[in-house]
C-alpha positions in Angstrom: 12.2 68.6 166.6 9.8 66.3 164.5 6.2 65.8 165.5 6.6 62.2 166.5 9.3 63.0 169.0 7.2 65.8 170.4 4.3 63.5 170.9 6.5 60.9 172.7 7.9 63.6 175.0 4.5 64.8 175.9 3.2 61.3 176.6 6.3 60.7 178.8 5.7 63.9 180.7 2.0 63.1 181.1 2.8 59.6 182.5 5.3 61.1 185.0 2.7 63.7 186.2 0.0 61.0 186.5 2.4 58.8 188.5 3.3 61.7 190.8 -0.4 62.6 191.3 -1.8 59.2 192.1 1.1 57.3 193.8 0.2 56.6 197.4 2.8 58.1 199.7 2.9 59.0 203.4 2.0 62.4 204.7 5.7 63.1 205.4 6.6 62.1 201.8 3.9 64.3 200.4 5.2 67.2 202.5 8.7 66.7 201.2 7.6 66.4 197.6 5.4 69.5 198.0 8.3 71.5 199.6 10.7 70.5 196.8 8.3 71.4 194.0 7.3 74.6 195.7 10.9 75.6 196.3 11.7 75.0 192.6 8.7 77.2 191.7 9.9 80.0 193.9 13.4 79.8 192.5 12.1 80.1 188.9 9.8 83.0 190.0 12.5 84.9 192.0 15.0 84.6 189.2 12.3 85.7 186.7 13.0 82.9 184.3 10.7 82.8 181.3 10.0 80.6 178.3 10.2 76.9 179.0 11.1 77.7 182.7 7.7 79.3 183.0 6.1 76.2 181.7 8.1 74.1 184.2 6.8 76.3 187.0 3.2 75.7 185.9 3.9 72.0 185.6 5.2 71.8 189.1 2.2 73.7 190.4 -0.2 71.5 188.4 1.2 68.4 190.1 0.5 69.8 193.5 -3.0 71.0 192.5 -3.8 67.6 191.0 -2.5 65.8 194.1 -4.8 67.9 196.2 -7.8 67.2 193.9 -7.0 63.4 194.0 -6.7 63.5 197.8 -10.0 65.5 198.1 -11.8 63.0 195.8 -10.5 59.8 197.4 -10.0 60.6 201.1 -12.0 63.5 202.4 -15.7 63.1 201.5 -17.9 62.0 204.3 -19.6 58.5 204.0 -22.6 58.7 201.8 -24.8 57.0 204.4 -24.1 59.9 206.7 -26.2 62.1 204.5 -26.3 65.1 206.8 -22.6 65.3 206.5 -22.3 64.0 202.9 -24.6 66.5 201.2 -23.0 69.8 202.4 -19.6 68.0 202.1 -20.3 67.2 198.4 -21.4 70.7 197.7 -18.1 72.1 199.1 -16.2 69.5 197.1 -17.9 70.5 193.9 -17.2 74.1 194.6 -13.5 73.3 195.0 -13.5 71.2 191.8 -15.1 74.2 189.9 -12.2 76.4 191.1 -9.6 73.8 190.0 -11.4 73.5 186.6 -11.3 77.3 186.2 -7.6 77.3 187.2 -6.7 74.9 184.4 -8.9 76.7 181.8 -7.2 80.0 182.7 -3.8 78.3 182.4 -4.7 77.1 179.0 -5.8 80.6 177.9 -2.8 82.5 179.2 0.0 79.9 179.1 1.6 81.7 176.1 -0.2 85.1 175.6 0.2 86.8 172.3 2.8 89.5 172.2 1.5 93.0 171.5 0.8 93.4 167.8 3.3 95.7 165.9 1.8 99.1 165.1 1.2 99.3 161.4 -0.1 102.1 159.1 -1.8 102.0 155.7 0.6 102.2 152.8 0.4 105.2 150.6 -0.8 103.1 147.7 -3.5 101.4 149.7 -7.1 102.5 149.4 -8.4 104.2 152.6 -11.6 102.3 153.6 -14.7 104.1 154.8 -15.6 103.8 158.5 -18.9 104.5 160.3 -18.3 105.4 164.0 -21.3 104.4 166.1 -21.9 106.0 169.5 -25.0 104.3 171.0 -26.8 106.4 173.6 -29.7 106.0 175.9 -30.0 108.5 178.8 -26.4 109.8 179.2 -25.6 113.4 180.2 -25.3 116.0 177.4 -21.8 117.0 178.3 -20.6 113.4 178.5 -22.0 112.8 175.0 -20.5 116.0 173.7 -17.0 115.0 174.8 -17.2 111.5 173.2 -18.7 112.9 170.0 -16.0 115.6 169.8 -13.2 113.1 170.4 -14.5 110.8 167.7 -15.0 113.6 165.3 -11.3 114.7 165.6 -9.7 111.3 165.1 -6.7 111.3 162.8 -8.3 109.9 159.6 -9.3 111.5 156.2 -12.5 113.5 157.0 -14.3 112.3 153.9 -13.7 108.6 154.8 -15.4 108.4 158.1 -18.7 109.4 159.6 -19.6 109.8 163.3 -23.1 108.7 164.2 -24.9 109.4 167.5 -27.4 106.5 167.8 -29.9 108.1 170.2 -32.3 105.6 171.9 -33.2 108.1 174.6 -35.3 110.2 172.2 -37.2 107.7 170.1 -40.5 108.5 168.6 -42.2 106.4 171.2 -40.5 108.5 174.0 -41.3 111.8 172.3 -45.0 110.8 172.1 -45.2 109.3 175.6 -48.6 109.6 177.3 -47.0 111.4 180.2 -46.5 115.0 178.9 -43.5 115.6 181.2 -41.7 112.6 179.8 -42.6 113.5 176.3 -41.4 117.0 176.7 -38.1 115.8 178.2 -37.5 113.4 175.3 -38.3 116.2 172.8 -35.9 118.6 174.4 -33.1 116.0 174.4 -33.9 115.2 170.8 -33.5 118.8 169.7 -30.4 119.5 171.9 -28.6 116.5 170.5 -29.6 117.2 167.0 -28.1 120.7 167.3 -24.9 119.3 169.0 -24.4 116.9 166.2 -24.9 119.6 163.6 -22.3 121.8 165.4 -19.8 119.0 165.6 -20.3 117.7 162.1 -21.8 114.4 163.2 -24.9 112.5 162.1 -27.9 112.1 164.4 -30.0 109.0 164.2 -32.9 107.7 166.3 -35.7 105.2 165.7 -39.4 104.6 166.3 -39.0 102.6 169.5 -36.3 101.0 171.7 -36.3 97.4 170.5 -33.6 94.8 171.3 -31.7 97.3 173.4 -28.1 98.2 172.4 -28.0 95.4 169.7 -31.1 96.8 168.0 -29.7 100.3 168.2 -26.5 99.3 166.5 -28.4 97.3 163.9 -30.4 100.4 163.1 -27.2 102.2 162.6 -26.0 99.5 160.2 -29.3 99.8 158.2 -28.8 103.5 157.7 -25.0 103.6 156.9 -22.7 102.1 154.3 -19.1 102.2 155.6 -16.9 99.2 155.1 -16.0 99.1 158.8 -17.9 100.0 161.9 -16.2 101.5 165.1 -18.2 101.2 168.3 -17.7 103.5 171.3 -20.0 103.6 174.3 -21.3 107.0 175.2 -18.7 107.3 177.9 -15.8 105.9 175.9 -13.9 108.7 174.0 -11.2 107.6 171.5 -7.7 109.0 171.1 -6.8 110.6 167.8 -4.9 107.5 166.6 -7.6 105.0 167.2 -8.4 104.4 163.5 -4.8 104.7 162.5 -3.9 101.9 164.8 -6.8 99.6 164.0 -7.9 100.0 160.3 -4.6 98.7 158.7 -4.9 95.3 160.2 -8.0 94.4 158.1 -5.9 94.8 154.9 -3.7 91.9 156.2 -6.5 89.4 156.7 -9.7 89.3 154.6 -11.3 87.0 157.2 -10.7 89.5 160.1 -13.9 90.6 161.6 -12.7 92.4 164.8 -9.9 94.5 166.1 -10.5 94.9 169.8 -8.6 97.4 172.0 -8.7 97.7 175.9 -11.1 99.7 177.9 -9.0 102.3 179.9 -10.8 104.2 182.6 -10.1 107.7 183.8 -12.0 107.2 187.1 -11.9 104.5 189.7 -14.6 101.9 190.3 -16.3 101.9 193.7 -13.7 99.6 195.3 -10.8 101.6 194.0 -12.4 104.9 195.0 -13.6 103.9 198.5 -10.4 101.9 199.3 -8.2 104.7 197.8 -6.2 102.3 195.6 -6.8 103.7 192.2 -3.5 105.6 191.8 -1.2 102.8 193.0 -2.9 99.4 192.3 -3.6 98.0 188.8 -7.3 98.4 188.0 -9.5 95.3 188.0 -10.0 95.3 184.3 -6.3 95.4 183.6 -5.9 91.7 184.2 -8.5 90.9 181.6 -7.2 93.4 179.0 -3.5 93.1 180.0 -3.1 89.3 179.7 -6.4 87.4 179.4 -7.4 89.0 176.1 -3.8 88.5 174.8 -4.1 84.9 175.8 -7.5 84.6 174.0 -5.8 86.3 171.0 -3.3 83.4 170.8 -6.2 81.0 170.1 -8.1 83.4 167.8 -10.7 83.8 170.5 -10.3 87.5 171.5 -13.9 88.7 171.6 -15.9 91.9 171.1 -16.3 93.8 174.4 -19.0 96.2 173.3 -16.9 99.3 172.8 -13.4 100.4 171.7 -13.5 98.1 168.7 -13.5 98.1 164.9 -15.6 95.5 163.0 -16.0 94.5 159.4 -19.5 95.2 158.0 -19.3 92.2 155.6 -18.8 89.9 158.6 -21.6 91.4 160.5 -23.9 91.0 157.5 -23.4 87.2 157.6 -24.9 87.3 161.1 -27.7 89.7 160.3 -25.9 92.3 162.3 -25.2 92.4 166.0 -26.6 89.4 167.9 -29.4 90.3 170.4 -30.6 87.0 171.9 -28.6 87.6 175.1 -28.1 90.9 177.0 -24.3 90.7 176.3 -24.6 91.3 172.6 -20.9 91.8 172.3 -19.6 88.4 173.3 -22.6 86.7 171.6 -21.8 88.4 168.3 -18.1 87.4 168.6 -18.9 83.7 169.3 -21.3 83.6 166.3 -18.8 85.1 163.9 -15.9 83.0 165.2 -18.1 79.9 164.6 -18.5 81.1 161.0 -14.8 81.1 160.4 -14.0 84.8 160.9 -10.9 85.9 162.8 -10.2 88.5 165.5 -7.2 90.2 167.0 -6.5 92.2 170.1 -4.3 95.3 170.3 -3.0 95.8 173.8 -2.8 99.5 173.6 -5.2 101.9 175.4 -6.8 103.9 172.6 -10.1 104.8 174.3 -10.7 106.4 177.7 -13.9 105.8 179.5 -15.8 106.1 182.8 -16.6 103.4 185.3 -19.7 103.3 187.5 -19.3 105.6 190.5 -21.6 104.2 193.0 -21.6 100.6 194.4 -25.2 100.1 193.3 -24.4 101.0 189.7 -21.3 98.8 189.8 -23.4 95.8 190.9 -26.0 96.7 188.2 -23.3 96.5 185.5 -21.9 93.2 186.8 -25.4 91.7 187.1 -25.9 92.4 183.4 -22.6 90.9 182.5 -23.2 87.8 184.6 -26.7 87.2 183.4 -25.7 87.8 179.8 -22.8 85.3 179.9 -25.1 82.8 181.6 -27.5 83.2 178.7 -24.7 82.5 176.2 -23.7 79.4 178.3 -27.3 78.2 178.1 -28.1 79.2 174.5 -24.8 78.4 172.8 -22.9 76.1 175.1 -19.4 76.9 173.9 -17.9 73.3 174.3 -20.4 72.0 171.7 -20.7 75.1 169.5 -20.3 73.9 165.9 -17.7 75.8 163.8 -15.4 76.7 166.7 -12.0 75.1 167.0 -11.2 73.2 170.2 -9.1 76.0 171.6 -11.9 78.5 170.9 -14.4 76.2 172.6 -12.2 76.1 175.7 -11.6 79.8 175.7 -15.3 80.7 175.5 -16.1 78.0 178.0 -13.6 79.7 180.4 -15.1 83.2 179.8 -18.7 82.0 180.4 -18.1 79.6 183.3 -16.1 82.2 185.1 -19.4 84.0 185.9 -20.5 81.1 188.1 -18.1 82.3 190.8 -20.8 83.6 193.1 -21.8 80.0 193.8 -18.4 78.7 195.2 -17.6 82.0 196.8 -20.8 81.9 198.9 -20.2 78.2 199.6 -16.7 78.9 200.9 -18.1 81.8 203.0 -20.6 79.7 204.9 -19.0 76.3 204.9 -17.3 76.8 208.3 -20.7 77.4 209.8 -21.7 73.8 209.3 -18.9 72.6 211.6 -19.0 75.5 214.1 -22.7 75.8 214.6 -24.1 72.4 213.4 -21.2 70.2 214.3 -21.3 68.6 210.8 -18.2 66.8 209.5 -18.2 67.9 205.9 -14.4 67.6 205.4 -13.0 64.5 206.9 -9.3 65.2 207.5 -6.9 65.7 210.4 -5.2 69.0 211.0 -1.9 67.6 209.8 -3.5 66.4 206.5 -5.2 69.7 206.1 -1.8 71.5 206.5 0.0 69.1 204.2 -2.5 69.2 201.3 -4.7 72.3 201.6 -2.1 74.8 202.7 0.4 73.7 200.1 -2.4 73.9 197.5 -3.3 77.4 198.6 0.4 78.6 198.5 1.0 77.0 195.1 -2.1 78.6 193.8 -0.8 82.0 195.0 2.6 81.4 193.3 1.0 80.4 190.0 -1.4 83.3 189.9 1.3 85.8 190.9 3.6 84.4 188.2 0.9 84.7 185.6 -1.0 87.9 186.7 1.3 89.6 189.2 1.7 92.8 187.1 -2.1 93.1 186.7 -3.6 91.8 190.0 -2.3 92.1 193.5 -2.7 89.1 195.9 -6.2 88.6 197.4 -7.8 91.4 195.4 -9.6 88.9 193.1 -11.1 87.3 196.2 -12.3 90.7 197.4 -13.9 91.6 194.0 -15.6 88.2 193.8 -17.0 88.5 197.3 -18.4 92.0 196.9 -20.1 90.9 193.7 -21.3 87.5 194.9 -23.5 88.7 197.6 -25.8 90.3 195.1 -25.0 88.3 191.9 -26.0 84.9 193.3 -29.7 85.7 193.1 -29.3 87.1 189.6 -27.7 83.8 188.4 -30.6 81.8 189.9 -33.0 84.1 188.1 -31.4 83.3 184.7 -31.4 79.6 185.5 -35.2 79.8 186.2 -35.9 81.8 183.1 -33.1 82.4 180.6 -35.2 84.8 178.6 -36.2 87.1 181.5 -33.1 89.4 181.9 -33.4 92.7 180.1 -30.7 95.1 179.1 -30.2 97.9 181.6 -27.9 100.8 180.8 -25.2 101.4 183.5 -25.2 104.9 184.9 -21.7 106.5 184.6 -22.4 110.2 184.9 -23.0 110.1 188.6 -21.5 111.7 191.7 -21.5 111.0 195.4 -22.1 114.4 196.8 -22.0 113.3 200.4 -20.4 110.4 202.3 -22.9 107.7 202.9 -23.6 104.0 203.1 -24.5 102.3 199.9 -28.2 101.3 199.6 -26.8 97.7 199.0 -24.8 97.7 202.2 -27.1 95.8 204.6 -26.2 92.1 203.7 -22.5 92.9 204.1 -23.0 94.1 207.7 -25.2 91.1 208.5 -22.6 88.7 207.1 -19.9 90.4 209.0 -21.9 90.0 212.2 -22.4 86.3 211.5 -18.7 85.9 211.0 -18.0 87.6 214.3 -20.4 85.2 216.0 -18.5 82.3 214.3 -15.2 83.6 215.8 -16.9 83.5 219.3 -18.2 80.0 218.6 -14.6 78.9 217.6 -13.2 80.1 220.9 -16.1 78.4 222.8 -15.6 75.0 221.0 -11.8 75.1 221.6 -12.5 75.4 225.3 -15.5 73.0 225.4 -14.1 70.3 223.1 -10.3 70.3 223.6 -10.0 66.9 221.9 -11.1 68.5 218.6 -9.1 71.7 219.2 -6.8 71.2 216.1 -9.7 70.8 213.7 -11.6 73.7 215.3 -8.6 76.0 214.9 -8.3 75.0 211.3 -12.0 75.8 210.6 -11.7 78.9 212.7 -8.7 80.1 210.7 -10.8 79.6 207.5 -13.6 81.7 209.1 -11.1 84.5 210.1 -10.0 84.7 206.5 -13.6 85.2 205.5 -13.9 87.8 208.2 -11.0 89.7 206.8 -12.6 89.8 203.3 -16.0 90.8 204.8 -14.4 93.5 206.9 -12.6 95.0 203.9 -15.9 94.9 202.0 -17.5 97.2 204.6 -15.1 99.8 203.3 -16.2 99.2 199.8 -19.9 99.9 200.6 -19.0 102.9 202.7 -19.2 105.5 199.9 -16.7 108.4 200.1 -17.7 111.8 198.8 -16.4 112.5 195.3 -17.9 114.6 192.5 -18.2 113.5 188.9 -15.3 114.4 186.6 -12.8 115.0 189.4 -10.2 112.5 188.3 -7.4 114.5 186.6 -4.8 113.4 184.0 -1.4 115.1 184.1 -0.5 117.0 180.9 2.3 119.2 179.9 1.1 121.6 177.2 1.7 125.3 176.7 -1.2 127.7 176.7 -2.0 131.4 177.2 -4.5 133.0 179.7 -6.3 136.3 179.1 -5.4 138.6 182.0 -7.7 141.1 183.7 -6.3 143.8 181.4 -7.2 141.8 178.3 -3.6 140.9 177.5 -2.5 137.3 177.0 -0.1 135.8 179.5 2.0 132.7 178.8 1.1 129.7 181.0 1.1 125.9 181.0 -1.5 123.2 181.7 -0.8 121.0 184.8 -3.6 118.5 184.5 -7.0 118.1 182.9 -10.3 116.3 183.7 -13.7 116.1 182.1 -14.8 118.9 184.3 -12.0 121.4 184.3 -8.3 122.2 184.0 -5.4 123.3 186.2 -3.2 126.1 184.7 0.2 127.3 186.1 0.9 131.0 185.6 3.7 133.3 186.8 3.5 135.2 190.0 1.2 138.2 189.7 -1.3 136.2 187.6 -2.2 139.3 185.6 -4.8 140.5 188.1 -6.8 137.3 188.0 -8.3 135.6 191.1 -10.8 133.2 192.4 -14.4 133.6 191.2 -13.4 135.4 187.9 -14.2 134.3 184.4 -11.4 134.3 181.8 -10.3 132.6 178.6 -7.4 130.1 177.9 -6.1 129.4 174.4 -3.8 126.7 173.1 -2.9 125.0 169.9 -5.0 121.8 169.4 -3.4 118.6 168.3 -6.2 118.3 165.7 -5.7 121.0 163.0 -9.3 121.2 161.9 -11.1 122.4 165.0 -11.1 126.0 163.8 -10.9 127.7 167.2 -8.3 127.8 169.9 -10.0 129.7 172.8 -11.9 128.2 175.7 -13.9 130.2 178.3 -13.3 129.1 181.8 -14.2 130.1 185.4 -11.5 130.2 188.1 -12.6 128.1 191.1 -9.4 127.9 193.1 -6.0 129.6 193.4 -3.0 127.8 194.9 0.3 129.6 195.4 3.5 127.7 194.8 7.2 128.5 194.3 7.0 128.4 190.5 4.0 130.7 190.4 0.3 130.3 190.8 -2.0 127.4 189.9 -5.5 128.2 188.9 -8.1 125.5 189.1 -10.6 126.3 186.3 -14.0 124.9 185.3 -14.9 124.7 181.6 -17.6 127.1 180.5 -18.4 125.7 177.0 -20.8 127.8 174.9 -21.0 125.9 171.7 -20.0 122.6 170.1 -16.5 123.7 169.1 -15.6 124.2 172.7 -16.2 120.5 173.4 -13.7 119.7 170.6 -11.1 121.7 172.5 -11.9 119.9 175.8 -11.7 116.5 174.0 -8.4 117.6 172.4 -7.0 118.3 175.9 -8.2 115.1 177.6 -8.5 112.4 175.0 -6.3 113.2 172.0 -3.0 111.8 173.2 -3.2 108.1 174.0 0.4 108.2 175.3 -0.9 109.8 178.5 -3.1 106.7 179.2 -0.3 104.3 178.5 2.1 106.1 180.9 -0.5 106.1 183.6 -1.4 102.5 183.1 2.3 101.4 183.1 3.0 103.2 186.3 0.5 101.1 188.2 1.4 97.7 186.6 4.0 96.6 189.2 4.2 93.1 190.7 4.7 93.8 194.4 5.0 90.1 195.2 3.0 87.7 197.4 4.4 88.7 200.8 4.2 92.5 200.3 0.9 92.1 198.6 -0.5 90.0 201.5 0.8 92.5 204.1 -0.6 95.4 202.1 -4.0 93.7 201.8 -4.2 93.0 205.5 -3.4 96.6 206.3 -6.1 97.8 203.9 -8.6 95.3 205.3 -7.9 96.3 208.9 -8.4 100.1 208.2 -11.4 99.6 206.0 -13.1 97.4 208.6 -12.8 100.3 211.1 -14.0 102.8 208.5 -16.9 100.7 207.5 -18.0 100.3 211.2 -17.6 104.0 211.6 -19.9 104.7 208.6 -22.4 102.3 210.1 -22.5 104.4 213.3 -22.6 107.7 211.5 -25.0 107.1 208.6 -27.1 104.0 208.8 -27.2 101.7 211.9 -31.0 101.8 212.0 -31.5 101.2 208.2 -28.8 98.5 208.0 -30.1 96.6 211.0 -33.6 96.9 209.9 -34.9 99.2 212.6 
């Protein structure tokens, strides 16, 4: 098909869509048209038609969404002279227009996501480039760092062609000479311990005079002291699989302008929502929508960006930008937008090659998201992507989508409190009858669900995005206003990952969630009162009351999120099937097999009898590592539990590492095989559909509301209510 004909077809399609959006029709005609288009979308979705059919589904959905936007703009705003109604009505309208804008930006990004890149390897006659592996650290736990360093050290790559660097910002000269003797001694002790660990593992240790420009400054100090052609970056809690460099390095030989190969962040532990709602094993994780489809969509437009870790970058490209950017507190995305604007390219490999840890507590989770939100707002203010010179138009739209997304706390809070204006203040901020609301708003909501489920169903269940946005918005709203007042004020704060929740408790950030829940309950009571007192407005009141009940369902579910379950660090286990041997009480070796592993210990299955071993006894396990250069194959462990089963006995063992080489064995068990992570990820990526997903969400919300209220009574009614 020639270009002229393509242009004519698109002009014709656009004209038809414009006509369908703006043509004045009766309410009944709109309902019929909406039902026909929605029915066609459902047929395409149910039959799982792809390609141009997928575009047709999105086109039908776009028509309904635009008809809703046109109706909202022309028919529902209160008269401007009634300013008490008009001002909150306009605020609500702008919030809805923001959501529609973000919908269309996301459709642009993911309409044709890039297929997974084919795995390639360096040819035998190709030179093997040198790589510096940077692991920036601030105050992370020794064992956490040991595991990441060991995993990086044993990547499958010629040993003389890569160097692992621990960039330690927790033991700078300034910290070791701190006026407080206790802090100085602690920094000195950390400095010596990590130096010795790096020596044992064959890594390089590097610190600096003082902590300047946070993570970006630390990485740039690493650049100044190293010479590798490429730089791999892993956060302290992100351990690479053995094949990371094999999967990423070869792509640079295919494109001299390639500055970045980004891979997904896969997590071994749940975030606070997944942990407290108990959804981690069955529901796709929150980050999987971003890494499973959005990054592939960005990759289509050469806009996949650096995510701070699990990435390989070209030193030559970084040199053109004077290293990693540090103007904002999200140095990763800022660096990417600067290099894209200079004509460099990026690709995204949709294969989990790094396993990391997420924040355990709700407070740490909010701290992490605060940094992300404030950093993306800084980029929006400092380098407004739509007008950023050097970027292509698709890249501008992609970065605009990524930065504008973090304004979601504003509309989310507006939607939460908008019903209060009618129920408590009797303001008419949305001028429409119940029939018009059903015809336009409900069809818009249903179509939105169908479109999102068609695009993201494998990676995000219905209503989960709304829940994540709500639990973040309560605390992020103030953080966004802080950036707006002073864009230079936010500072980089490291997210704590090596935490544990030793006892069940309420989060220290729980109070506003309970207060909001109470307000929503009062709004339900007000709805019932107004229906009885003003029967002539019962239809509108029921519509607004239904909106409030939806908010109540979200708020009730959030009570479960801030009700912290007890769970120790490192308790998430990954299933493995590897042979091993265990030293019996008599000193002889007994054949056994690993059942599962975690960062804290391992489960071993042994035959009945168990060679005289039992709970509370130390022993040793040995196995053949996947890496052939570790040098040892024996690991001391301590038996913490014994479980009898038909096939034998399962010992739950805790690692008892005595030297650096033992951490290499632990890393070999947990991190070496990326196939384990892919299998685990794929098992959760199932589209359960809109109806099942909605029923599942309602069930979770009902249970978590009760659990959250129970935690309030048990742990914190006085503190939460301010007594």
